[in-house]
C-alpha positions as a Markdown table, in Angstrom:
| # | Residue | x | y | z |
|---|---|---|---|---|
| 1 | Met | 127.5 | 97.9 | 93.4 |
| 2 | Lys | 126.1 | 94.4 | 92.9 |
| 3 | Lys | 125.8 | 94.0 | 96.7 |
| 4 | Thr | 123.9 | 97.3 | 96.9 |
| 5 | Val | 121.5 | 96.2 | 94.2 |
| 6 | Val | 120.8 | 92.9 | 95.8 |
| 7 | Leu | 120.2 | 94.5 | 99.2 |
| 8 | Leu | 117.8 | 97.1 | 97.8 |
| 9 | Leu | 116.0 | 94.4 | 95.7 |
| 10 | Val | 115.3 | 92.3 | 98.8 |
| 11 | Ile | 114.1 | 95.3 | 100.8 |
| 12 | Val | 111.8 | 96.3 | 97.9 |
| 13 | Met | 110.3 | 92.8 | 97.7 |
| 14 | Ile | 109.6 | 92.8 | 101.5 |
| 15 | Leu | 108.0 | 96.2 | 101.5 |
| 16 | Gly | 106.0 | 96.1 | 98.3 |
| 17 | Ser | 105.8 | 95.8 | 94.6 |
| 18 | Ile | 108.1 | 97.8 | 92.3 |
| 19 | Ala | 106.6 | 101.1 | 91.4 |
| 20 | Gly | 105.4 | 101.3 | 87.8 |
| 21 | Ile | 105.9 | 97.6 | 87.2 |
| 22 | Leu | 102.9 | 97.2 | 84.9 |
| 23 | Met | 104.2 | 99.9 | 82.6 |
| 24 | Tyr | 107.0 | 97.5 | 81.6 |
| 25 | Phe | 104.5 | 95.0 | 80.4 |
| 26 | Ser | 102.0 | 97.2 | 78.7 |
| 27 | Ser | 103.8 | 99.7 | 76.6 |
| 28 | Gly | 107.1 | 101.0 | 75.2 |
| 29 | His | 108.7 | 97.7 | 74.4 |
| 30 | Gly | 109.0 | 96.3 | 70.9 |
| 31 | Asn | 108.8 | 92.7 | 69.8 |
| 32 | Asp | 112.5 | 92.2 | 70.7 |
| 33 | Ser | 111.9 | 93.1 | 74.3 |
| 34 | Pro | 111.9 | 90.2 | 76.8 |
| 35 | Phe | 108.6 | 91.5 | 78.1 |
| 36 | Ala | 106.9 | 91.2 | 74.7 |
| 37 | Asp | 105.7 | 87.6 | 75.3 |
| 38 | Ile | 104.3 | 88.2 | 78.8 |
| 39 | Pro | 100.6 | 87.1 | 78.6 |
| 40 | Ala | 97.8 | 89.2 | 79.9 |
| 41 | Pro | 96.6 | 87.8 | 83.2 |
| 42 | Ile | 93.3 | 85.9 | 83.3 |
| 43 | Ile | 91.7 | 87.1 | 86.5 |
| 44 | Glu | 89.3 | 84.5 | 87.8 |
| 45 | Ser | 88.6 | 85.8 | 91.4 |
| 46 | Phe | 86.9 | 89.1 | 92.3 |
| 47 | Thr | 88.6 | 89.1 | 95.7 |
| 48 | Phe | 90.5 | 92.4 | 96.0 |
| 49 | Ala | 89.0 | 93.6 | 92.8 |
| 50 | Asp | 89.2 | 97.4 | 92.0 |
| 51 | Phe | 85.8 | 98.8 | 91.3 |
| 52 | Thr | 86.5 | 102.5 | 91.8 |
| 53 | Gly | 84.1 | 104.6 | 89.7 |
| 54 | Ala | 82.6 | 101.4 | 88.3 |
| 55 | Asp | 79.0 | 100.7 | 87.3 |
| 56 | Leu | 78.2 | 97.2 | 88.6 |
| 57 | Ser | 74.4 | 97.6 | 88.1 |
| 58 | Asp | 74.2 | 94.7 | 85.6 |
| 59 | Met | 77.0 | 92.5 | 87.0 |
| 60 | Lys | 76.4 | 89.3 | 88.8 |
| 61 | Ile | 79.2 | 88.5 | 91.3 |
| 62 | Glu | 78.9 | 85.3 | 93.2 |
| 63 | Asn | 79.0 | 85.7 | 97.0 |
| 64 | Ile | 79.4 | 89.4 | 96.6 |
| 65 | Ser | 78.2 | 90.2 | 100.1 |
| 66 | Glu | 80.9 | 87.9 | 101.5 |
| 67 | Ile | 83.8 | 89.4 | 99.7 |
| 68 | Leu | 82.7 | 93.1 | 99.2 |
| 69 | Tyr | 85.0 | 94.1 | 102.1 |
| 70 | Thr | 88.0 | 93.0 | 100.0 |
| 71 | Phe | 87.1 | 95.3 | 97.1 |
| 72 | Thr | 88.5 | 98.7 | 96.4 |
| 73 | Phe | 85.6 | 101.1 | 95.6 |
| 74 | Asp | 84.6 | 104.7 | 96.0 |
| 75 | Thr | 81.6 | 106.8 | 96.8 |
| 76 | Ser | 80.6 | 106.8 | 93.1 |
| 77 | Thr | 80.6 | 103.0 | 92.6 |
| 78 | Lys | 77.2 | 101.8 | 91.5 |
| 79 | Trp | 76.2 | 98.4 | 93.0 |
| 80 | Pro | 74.0 | 95.7 | 91.6 |
| 81 | Glu | 70.4 | 96.5 | 92.5 |
| 82 | Thr | 68.4 | 94.4 | 95.0 |
| 83 | Glu | 64.9 | 94.8 | 96.2 |
| 84 | Asp | 66.0 | 95.8 | 99.7 |
| 85 | Asn | 69.1 | 97.8 | 98.5 |
| 86 | Ser | 71.2 | 95.6 | 100.7 |
| 87 | Leu | 74.4 | 95.8 | 98.7 |
| 88 | Gln | 74.4 | 99.6 | 98.7 |
| 89 | Leu | 73.7 | 99.6 | 102.4 |
| 90 | Leu | 76.5 | 97.1 | 103.0 |
| 91 | Ala | 79.0 | 99.1 | 100.9 |
| 92 | Asn | 78.0 | 102.2 | 103.0 |
| 93 | Gln | 78.7 | 100.3 | 106.2 |
| 94 | Val | 82.0 | 99.1 | 105.0 |
| 95 | Met | 83.0 | 102.6 | 103.9 |
| 96 | Glu | 82.0 | 104.1 | 107.3 |
| 97 | Ser | 83.8 | 101.3 | 109.2 |
| 98 | Gly | 86.9 | 101.8 | 107.1 |
| 99 | Lys | 87.1 | 105.5 | 108.1 |
| 100 | Tyr | 88.1 | 104.5 | 111.6 |
| 101 | Leu | 91.8 | 103.7 | 111.5 |
| 102 | Gly | 91.7 | 101.7 | 114.7 |
| 103 | Leu | 94.2 | 100.4 | 117.3 |
| 104 | Gly | 93.0 | 102.6 | 120.1 |
| 105 | Leu | 93.0 | 105.9 | 118.3 |
| 106 | Ser | 89.5 | 106.8 | 119.6 |
| 107 | Glu | 90.6 | 106.5 | 123.2 |
| 108 | Leu | 93.6 | 108.7 | 122.5 |
| 109 | His | 91.5 | 111.3 | 120.8 |
| 110 | Gln | 89.0 | 111.3 | 123.6 |
| 111 | Asn | 91.8 | 112.0 | 126.0 |
| 112 | Gly | 93.0 | 115.0 | 124.0 |
| 113 | Val | 95.9 | 113.4 | 122.1 |
| 114 | Thr | 94.9 | 114.7 | 118.7 |
| 115 | Gly | 98.1 | 116.3 | 117.3 |
| 116 | Lys | 96.8 | 119.8 | 118.3 |
| 117 | Gly | 99.6 | 122.4 | 118.1 |
| 118 | Ile | 101.9 | 120.3 | 115.9 |
| 119 | Ser | 102.7 | 121.3 | 112.3 |
| 120 | Val | 103.1 | 118.6 | 109.6 |
| 121 | Ala | 104.0 | 119.0 | 106.0 |
| 122 | Ile | 103.0 | 116.8 | 103.1 |
| 123 | Ile | 104.5 | 116.9 | 99.6 |
| 124 | Asp | 102.5 | 115.3 | 96.8 |
| 125 | Arg | 100.7 | 116.2 | 93.6 |
| 126 | Thr | 97.9 | 118.7 | 93.1 |
| 127 | Met | 94.8 | 117.7 | 95.1 |
| 128 | Leu | 91.3 | 118.9 | 96.0 |
| 129 | Lys | 92.1 | 121.2 | 99.0 |
| 130 | Glu | 88.4 | 121.8 | 99.8 |
| 131 | His | 87.7 | 118.2 | 101.0 |
| 132 | Glu | 85.5 | 118.1 | 104.1 |
| 133 | Ala | 88.0 | 115.9 | 105.9 |
| 134 | Phe | 90.8 | 118.5 | 106.2 |
| 135 | Gln | 89.7 | 121.8 | 104.8 |
| 136 | Asp | 89.6 | 123.4 | 108.2 |
| 137 | Asn | 93.3 | 122.6 | 109.2 |
| 138 | Leu | 95.0 | 122.5 | 105.7 |
| 139 | Asn | 97.3 | 125.2 | 104.4 |
| 140 | Tyr | 97.9 | 124.7 | 100.7 |
| 141 | Phe | 100.9 | 125.8 | 98.6 |
| 142 | Glu | 101.5 | 125.3 | 94.9 |
| 143 | Val | 105.2 | 124.7 | 94.4 |
| 144 | Ser | 105.1 | 125.8 | 90.8 |
| 145 | Ser | 102.6 | 128.0 | 88.9 |
| 146 | Ser | 104.1 | 127.3 | 85.5 |
| 147 | Ser | 101.6 | 124.7 | 84.5 |
| 148 | Thr | 100.1 | 125.3 | 81.1 |
| 149 | His | 97.0 | 123.1 | 81.5 |
| 150 | Glu | 94.4 | 122.2 | 84.1 |
| 151 | Glu | 95.9 | 119.3 | 86.0 |
| 152 | Glu | 94.1 | 116.2 | 87.1 |
| 153 | Leu | 93.7 | 116.3 | 90.8 |
| 154 | Ser | 95.5 | 113.5 | 92.7 |
| 155 | Ser | 93.6 | 111.4 | 95.1 |
| 156 | His | 96.9 | 110.0 | 96.5 |
| 157 | Gly | 97.6 | 113.3 | 98.2 |
| 158 | Ser | 94.1 | 113.5 | 99.6 |
| 159 | Ala | 94.6 | 110.0 | 101.1 |
| 160 | Leu | 97.9 | 111.0 | 102.8 |
| 161 | Ala | 96.4 | 114.2 | 104.2 |
| 162 | Gly | 93.3 | 112.3 | 105.4 |
| 163 | Ile | 95.3 | 109.6 | 107.1 |
| 164 | Val | 97.7 | 111.9 | 108.8 |
| 165 | Gly | 95.4 | 114.8 | 109.8 |
| 166 | Gly | 91.9 | 114.4 | 108.4 |
| 167 | Ser | 88.8 | 114.4 | 110.6 |
| 168 | Ser | 89.0 | 110.6 | 110.8 |
| 169 | Gly | 92.8 | 110.6 | 110.7 |
| 170 | Val | 95.5 | 109.7 | 113.2 |
| 171 | Ala | 96.1 | 113.3 | 114.3 |
| 172 | Pro | 92.9 | 115.1 | 113.4 |
| 173 | Asp | 93.8 | 118.4 | 115.1 |
| 174 | Ala | 97.3 | 118.7 | 113.6 |
| 175 | Thr | 98.1 | 121.7 | 111.4 |
| 176 | Leu | 98.8 | 120.5 | 107.8 |
| 177 | Tyr | 100.9 | 122.2 | 105.3 |
| 178 | Tyr | 100.5 | 120.7 | 101.8 |
| 179 | Phe | 103.0 | 121.5 | 99.1 |
| 180 | Ala | 101.5 | 120.6 | 95.7 |
| 181 | Val | 103.9 | 119.5 | 93.0 |
| 182 | Ser | 103.0 | 120.0 | 89.3 |
| 183 | Asp | 102.8 | 117.2 | 86.8 |
| 184 | Asp | 104.6 | 119.3 | 84.3 |
| 185 | Glu | 108.1 | 118.8 | 85.7 |
| 186 | Asp | 110.4 | 116.0 | 86.6 |
| 187 | Pro | 108.9 | 114.6 | 89.8 |
| 188 | Tyr | 112.2 | 114.5 | 91.7 |
| 189 | Asp | 113.0 | 118.1 | 90.7 |
| 190 | Gly | 109.5 | 119.1 | 91.7 |
| 191 | Tyr | 109.9 | 117.4 | 95.1 |
| 192 | Lys | 113.3 | 119.1 | 95.6 |
| 193 | Lys | 111.7 | 122.5 | 94.9 |
| 194 | Ala | 108.9 | 121.7 | 97.3 |
| 195 | Met | 111.5 | 120.9 | 100.0 |
| 196 | Glu | 113.3 | 124.1 | 99.3 |
| 197 | Lys | 110.1 | 126.1 | 99.5 |
| 198 | Leu | 109.2 | 124.3 | 102.8 |
| 199 | Leu | 112.6 | 125.1 | 104.3 |
| 200 | Asp | 112.2 | 128.8 | 103.3 |
| 201 | Phe | 108.7 | 128.9 | 104.8 |
| 202 | Gln | 110.0 | 127.2 | 108.0 |
| 203 | Lys | 112.1 | 130.3 | 108.6 |
| 204 | Thr | 109.0 | 132.5 | 108.8 |
| 205 | Leu | 107.2 | 130.4 | 111.5 |
| 206 | Pro | 107.5 | 131.0 | 115.2 |
| 207 | Glu | 109.4 | 128.4 | 117.1 |
| 208 | Glu | 106.2 | 126.8 | 118.6 |
| 209 | Glu | 104.6 | 126.5 | 115.1 |
| 210 | Lys | 107.6 | 125.1 | 113.2 |
| 211 | Ile | 107.1 | 122.0 | 111.0 |
| 212 | Arg | 108.1 | 118.9 | 112.9 |
| 213 | Leu | 107.6 | 116.3 | 110.2 |
| 214 | Val | 107.4 | 116.1 | 106.4 |
| 215 | Leu | 105.8 | 113.2 | 104.6 |
| 216 | Leu | 106.7 | 112.8 | 100.9 |
| 217 | Ala | 104.8 | 110.7 | 98.4 |
| 218 | Leu | 108.1 | 110.1 | 96.7 |
| 219 | Gly | 111.6 | 109.8 | 98.1 |
| 220 | Pro | 115.1 | 109.5 | 96.6 |
| 221 | Asp | 116.2 | 106.1 | 95.1 |
| 222 | Pro | 119.8 | 105.3 | 96.0 |
| 223 | Leu | 120.3 | 103.4 | 92.8 |
| 224 | Gln | 119.3 | 106.5 | 90.8 |
| 225 | Ile | 121.6 | 108.7 | 92.8 |
| 226 | Ala | 124.5 | 106.2 | 92.0 |
| 227 | Ala | 123.6 | 106.4 | 88.3 |
| 228 | Asp | 123.4 | 110.2 | 88.2 |
| 229 | Pro | 125.2 | 111.7 | 91.2 |
| 230 | Glu | 124.5 | 115.3 | 90.0 |
| 231 | Gly | 120.9 | 114.7 | 89.0 |
| 232 | Pro | 117.5 | 115.8 | 90.5 |
| 233 | Val | 117.3 | 112.7 | 92.8 |
| 234 | Lys | 120.6 | 113.7 | 94.5 |
| 235 | Gly | 119.2 | 117.2 | 94.8 |
| 236 | Leu | 116.1 | 115.9 | 96.6 |
| 237 | Ala | 118.3 | 113.8 | 98.9 |
| 238 | Asp | 120.4 | 116.9 | 99.8 |
| 239 | Ala | 117.2 | 118.9 | 100.5 |
| 240 | Leu | 116.0 | 116.1 | 102.8 |
| 241 | Asn | 119.3 | 116.1 | 104.6 |
| 242 | Lys | 119.0 | 119.8 | 105.3 |
| 243 | Ala | 115.5 | 119.2 | 106.7 |
| 244 | Lys | 116.9 | 116.5 | 109.0 |
| 245 | Ala | 119.7 | 118.9 | 110.1 |
| 246 | Glu | 116.9 | 121.3 | 111.2 |
| 247 | Asn | 115.3 | 118.5 | 113.3 |
| 248 | Ile | 112.5 | 117.8 | 110.9 |
| 249 | Val | 111.5 | 114.1 | 110.8 |
| 250 | Val | 111.4 | 112.9 | 107.2 |
| 251 | Leu | 109.2 | 109.9 | 106.1 |
| 252 | Tyr | 108.3 | 108.5 | 102.7 |
| 253 | Pro | 107.2 | 105.0 | 101.4 |
| 254 | Gly | 110.0 | 102.5 | 101.3 |
| 255 | Met | 112.4 | 104.7 | 103.1 |
| 256 | Gln | 115.5 | 102.9 | 104.3 |
| 257 | Thr | 115.4 | 103.9 | 108.0 |
| 258 | Ser | 116.2 | 102.1 | 111.2 |
| 259 | Leu | 112.5 | 101.2 | 111.3 |
| 260 | Pro | 111.2 | 99.9 | 108.0 |
| 261 | Ile | 107.4 | 100.0 | 107.6 |
| 262 | Thr | 105.0 | 97.4 | 106.2 |
| 263 | Gly | 101.2 | 97.1 | 105.9 |
| 264 | Ser | 98.4 | 95.2 | 107.7 |
| 265 | Gly | 94.7 | 95.4 | 107.9 |
| 266 | Cys | 91.6 | 94.6 | 110.0 |
| 267 | Pro | 88.4 | 93.6 | 108.2 |
| 268 | Pro | 85.7 | 96.2 | 108.8 |
| 269 | Thr | 83.3 | 93.7 | 110.5 |
| 270 | Met | 85.8 | 93.1 | 113.3 |
| 271 | Asn | 86.9 | 95.1 | 116.3 |
| 272 | Arg | 89.5 | 97.4 | 114.8 |
| 273 | Asp | 91.0 | 98.3 | 118.2 |
| 274 | Glu | 92.0 | 94.7 | 118.9 |
| 275 | Pro | 95.5 | 93.8 | 117.5 |
| 276 | Asp | 94.6 | 90.1 | 117.2 |
| 277 | Asn | 92.2 | 91.0 | 114.5 |
| 278 | Tyr | 94.8 | 92.4 | 112.2 |
| 279 | Gln | 96.0 | 90.4 | 109.2 |
| 280 | Val | 99.2 | 90.4 | 107.2 |
| 281 | Trp | 99.3 | 92.9 | 104.4 |
| 282 | Ser | 97.6 | 91.7 | 101.3 |
| 283 | Trp | 100.8 | 92.2 | 99.2 |
| 284 | Thr | 102.9 | 90.1 | 101.6 |
| 285 | Leu | 100.3 | 87.3 | 101.4 |
| 286 | Ala | 100.2 | 87.4 | 97.6 |
| 287 | Lys | 103.9 | 87.4 | 97.3 |
| 288 | Lys | 104.2 | 84.3 | 99.5 |
| 289 | Gln | 101.4 | 82.6 | 97.6 |
| 290 | Ile | 103.3 | 83.0 | 94.3 |
| 291 | Gly | 106.5 | 81.9 | 96.0 |
| 292 | Asp | 104.7 | 78.8 | 97.2 |
| 293 | Ser | 103.7 | 78.1 | 93.6 |
| 294 | Leu | 107.3 | 78.4 | 92.4 |
| 295 | Gln | 108.4 | 76.0 | 95.1 |
| 296 | Ser | 105.6 | 73.5 | 94.4 |
| 297 | His | 106.6 | 73.5 | 90.7 |
| 298 | Asn | 110.2 | 72.9 | 91.7 |
| 299 | Ala | 111.6 | 76.0 | 90.1 |
| 300 | Asn | 115.4 | 75.9 | 90.5 |
| 301 | Ser | 116.6 | 78.7 | 88.1 |
| 302 | Trp | 115.5 | 82.0 | 86.7 |
| 303 | Asp | 114.7 | 80.5 | 83.3 |
| 304 | Glu | 112.4 | 77.9 | 85.0 |
| 305 | Ala | 110.8 | 80.5 | 87.1 |
| 306 | Ile | 110.0 | 82.7 | 84.1 |
| 307 | Glu | 108.1 | 79.9 | 82.3 |
| 308 | Ile | 106.2 | 78.9 | 85.5 |
| 309 | Leu | 105.2 | 82.5 | 86.2 |
| 310 | Lys | 104.0 | 83.1 | 82.6 |
| 311 | Lys | 101.9 | 80.0 | 82.9 |
| 312 | Leu | 100.5 | 81.1 | 86.3 |
| 313 | Leu | 99.2 | 84.3 | 84.7 |
| 314 | Thr | 96.8 | 82.3 | 82.5 |
| 315 | Asp | 96.3 | 79.0 | 84.3 |
| 316 | Met | 96.4 | 79.7 | 88.1 |
| 317 | Glu | 93.0 | 78.9 | 89.7 |
| 318 | Glu | 91.2 | 81.8 | 91.3 |
| 319 | Leu | 93.9 | 84.2 | 90.3 |
| 320 | Asn | 93.2 | 87.6 | 91.8 |
| 321 | Ser | 94.6 | 91.0 | 90.8 |
| 322 | Ile | 97.1 | 91.2 | 93.6 |
| 323 | Gln | 98.5 | 87.8 | 92.8 |
| 324 | Ala | 98.8 | 88.9 | 89.2 |
| 325 | Glu | 100.7 | 92.0 | 90.3 |
| 326 | Ala | 103.1 | 89.8 | 92.3 |
| 327 | Ile | 103.7 | 87.5 | 89.2 |
| 328 | Asn | 104.4 | 90.5 | 87.0 |
| 329 | Thr | 106.8 | 92.0 | 89.6 |
| 330 | Phe | 108.6 | 88.6 | 89.9 |
| 331 | Leu | 108.9 | 88.5 | 86.1 |
| 332 | Tyr | 110.4 | 92.0 | 86.0 |
| 333 | Ile | 113.0 | 90.9 | 88.6 |
| 334 | Ala | 113.8 | 87.8 | 86.7 |
| 335 | Tyr | 114.5 | 89.8 | 83.5 |
| 336 | Val | 116.2 | 92.8 | 85.0 |
| 337 | Tyr | 118.0 | 91.6 | 88.2 |
| 338 | Ser | 118.9 | 88.0 | 87.5 |
| 339 | Asp | 122.6 | 88.9 | 86.9 |
| 340 | Tyr | 122.8 | 90.4 | 90.4 |
| 341 | Ile | 121.3 | 87.7 | 92.6 |
| 342 | Glu | 121.1 | 83.9 | 92.5 |
| 343 | Phe | 117.6 | 82.6 | 92.0 |
| 344 | Asn | 117.5 | 80.4 | 95.1 |
| 345 | Asp | 118.8 | 83.2 | 97.3 |
| 346 | Trp | 116.1 | 85.5 | 96.0 |
| 347 | Leu | 113.3 | 82.8 | 96.5 |
| 348 | Glu | 114.5 | 82.2 | 100.0 |
| 349 | Ser | 114.2 | 86.0 | 100.7 |
| 350 | Ile | 110.7 | 85.9 | 99.4 |
| 351 | Met | 109.6 | 83.0 | 101.4 |
| 352 | Ser | 111.2 | 84.0 | 104.7 |
| 353 | Glu | 109.1 | 85.7 | 107.3 |
| 354 | Pro | 109.6 | 89.5 | 107.5 |
| 355 | Ser | 112.0 | 90.6 | 110.2 |
| 356 | Asp | 112.0 | 93.8 | 112.3 |
| 357 | Leu | 109.3 | 95.6 | 110.3 |
| 358 | Leu | 106.8 | 97.9 | 111.9 |
| 359 | Ala | 103.3 | 97.1 | 110.6 |
| 360 | Ala | 100.6 | 99.8 | 110.3 |
| 361 | Pro | 97.1 | 99.7 | 108.7 |
| 362 | Ser | 97.0 | 99.8 | 104.9 |
| 363 | Asp | 94.2 | 97.4 | 104.0 |
| 364 | Phe | 90.5 | 97.8 | 104.7 |
| 365 | Ile | 90.6 | 101.5 | 105.2 |
| 366 | Ala | 88.6 | 104.4 | 103.8 |
| 367 | Val | 90.3 | 107.7 | 102.9 |
| 368 | Pro | 89.3 | 111.0 | 101.2 |
| 369 | Asn | 89.7 | 111.3 | 97.4 |
| 370 | Ser | 89.9 | 114.3 | 95.1 |
| 371 | His | 86.6 | 113.6 | 93.1 |
| 372 | Gly | 84.6 | 115.8 | 95.4 |
| 373 | Pro | 84.5 | 117.4 | 98.9 |
| 374 | Gln | 82.5 | 114.5 | 100.3 |
| 375 | Gln | 84.0 | 111.7 | 98.2 |
| 376 | Tyr | 85.9 | 108.8 | 99.7 |
| 377 | Thr | 87.7 | 105.6 | 98.5 |
| 378 | Tyr | 87.7 | 102.4 | 100.4 |
| 379 | Tyr | 90.8 | 100.2 | 99.9 |
| 380 | Gly | 90.3 | 96.4 | 100.4 |
| 381 | Ser | 94.0 | 96.2 | 99.5 |
| 382 | Gly | 96.0 | 99.3 | 100.3 |
| 383 | Ile | 99.6 | 100.4 | 99.6 |
| 384 | Leu | 102.7 | 101.0 | 101.7 |
| 385 | Asp | 102.0 | 104.8 | 101.4 |
| 386 | Trp | 98.9 | 104.5 | 103.7 |
| 387 | Ser | 100.9 | 102.6 | 106.4 |
| 388 | Thr | 103.7 | 105.3 | 106.2 |
| 389 | Ala | 101.1 | 108.0 | 106.6 |
| 390 | Tyr | 99.7 | 106.2 | 109.6 |
| 391 | Val | 103.1 | 106.2 | 111.2 |
| 392 | Ala | 103.5 | 109.9 | 110.3 |
| 393 | Gly | 100.3 | 110.6 | 112.2 |
| 394 | Leu | 101.6 | 108.7 | 115.3 |
| 395 | Val | 104.8 | 110.7 | 115.2 |
| 396 | Thr | 102.7 | 113.8 | 115.2 |
| 397 | Leu | 100.8 | 112.6 | 118.3 |
| 398 | Gly | 104.1 | 111.8 | 119.9 |
| 399 | Phe | 105.4 | 115.4 | 119.4 |
| 400 | Gln | 102.2 | 116.7 | 121.1 |
| 401 | Val | 102.8 | 114.6 | 124.2 |
| 402 | Asn | 106.6 | 115.1 | 124.3 |
| 403 | Pro | 107.9 | 117.9 | 122.0 |
| 404 | Thr | 111.5 | 117.3 | 123.0 |
| 405 | Leu | 111.7 | 113.9 | 121.3 |
| 406 | Thr | 114.4 | 113.1 | 118.8 |
| 407 | Glu | 113.8 | 111.0 | 115.7 |
| 408 | Asn | 115.7 | 108.1 | 117.1 |
| 409 | Gln | 113.7 | 108.2 | 120.4 |
| 410 | Ile | 110.5 | 108.2 | 118.4 |
| 411 | Phe | 111.4 | 105.2 | 116.2 |
| 412 | Gln | 112.7 | 103.3 | 119.2 |
| 413 | Ala | 109.5 | 103.9 | 121.1 |
| 414 | Leu | 107.3 | 102.9 | 118.2 |
| 415 | Trp | 109.2 | 99.7 | 117.9 |
| 416 | Glu | 109.4 | 98.8 | 121.6 |
| 417 | Ser | 105.7 | 99.6 | 122.2 |
| 418 | Gly | 104.6 | 97.5 | 119.2 |
| 419 | Thr | 102.6 | 94.3 | 119.5 |
| 420 | Pro | 104.3 | 91.1 | 118.3 |
| 421 | Phe | 102.9 | 90.4 | 114.8 |
| 422 | Tyr | 103.9 | 88.3 | 111.8 |
| 423 | Gly | 107.4 | 86.7 | 112.0 |
| 424 | Thr | 109.5 | 89.1 | 114.0 |
| 425 | Ser | 107.6 | 92.2 | 112.9 |
| 426 | Arg | 105.5 | 94.3 | 115.2 |
| 427 | Leu | 102.1 | 96.0 | 114.9 |
| 428 | Val | 101.9 | 99.6 | 115.9 |
| 429 | Cys | 100.2 | 100.2 | 119.3 |
| 430 | Pro | 99.3 | 103.9 | 119.6 |
| 431 | Leu | 98.2 | 103.6 | 123.2 |
| 432 | Glu | 101.5 | 102.0 | 124.4 |
| 433 | Phe | 103.5 | 104.3 | 122.2 |
| 434 | Ile | 102.0 | 107.4 | 123.8 |
| 435 | Arg | 102.4 | 105.9 | 127.3 |
| 436 | Ala | 106.1 | 105.2 | 126.6 |
| 437 | Ile | 107.0 | 108.6 | 125.3 |
| 438 | Gly | 105.0 | 110.4 | 128.0 |
| 439 | Glu | 107.3 | 108.7 | 130.5 |
| 440 | Ala | 110.5 | 109.4 | 128.5 |
């Protein structure tokens, strides 16, 4: 069991931060909790700041025009006023540039490789199904009608649908089937019901229209299955295995497959079709920066690391929000997993270059949100979910070009066609991927 925990922990830290980490530090823990004395971070840098829905009219941000592309903001964000309205115009330009997901997709689309004729399913929370980006190719199903209140619409699902098959997505002509899970029930139980509904619906579709891929916002956690072998997480895992048995490719963020996925990004002012312009995922960079700080302070044990990390939250120069998230994540690991892994082994895993990961865009992209049919969010720092959706879109294009492909053939082609990237990772190359499977 300990070996399993250590392996999963290392993988999680390579792929991204631990889901819900900040909840451990903000609520639900009394004064006796080890998290009670974690100080609130003092954010000194606006780089990668989140300004979604914010009114910045009266704010003064130094060098804002130079770092605006790192912000996360949406269509409703109000910018500081200038005589020539330059900041609003710049934000508009960044948003529009971010809608193009890059790496040669425009050439593929011009050549008719658009996902046309391929059916893809997405499982996520309730979203705005009338968004202009996908309203013409979206089929929307509510998994449960038992909700007793009007649910808040999820922008996460809008983003996934937009990246996979929106008008600016990877596969803009794919047929999307969206299964909306209610907030009222256990999420794993809701996703299990969604999969069961999808498999029942699959039986009604003609062979040429059957769903070839399902993208889930949430997948089963092996640790939770081990803790509760008969619980809803195991039920979801069983449903996914049934889908795989029916030759449906299954993808979800952090999925432990033969081809683990990570993020990357190209600033909007650069040529987004040029692989050399892509940077390491912002989370990977922040994680390494905090690891560097632990090494420079000569941390040699979990206890020493905890004290250094606490101090970094309040004293680190130019601390930004992603670095603060990395610090909080490291503190969580120190408190919860220190019995399962030696500190120096963990630190070495953090500082080592990622190996055999497939990178896809996550940073510096603009996606639909659920605030209105023409509303979008630009992410200066994105999440693993966006990269996973990008790969799902590529798989969709692959099925259009070669419908006989197996999951293993697709993953192998994605990897072999990728461009050498950071460490021994590779960056997706849609053009080479399509060429490779077209010749398979």
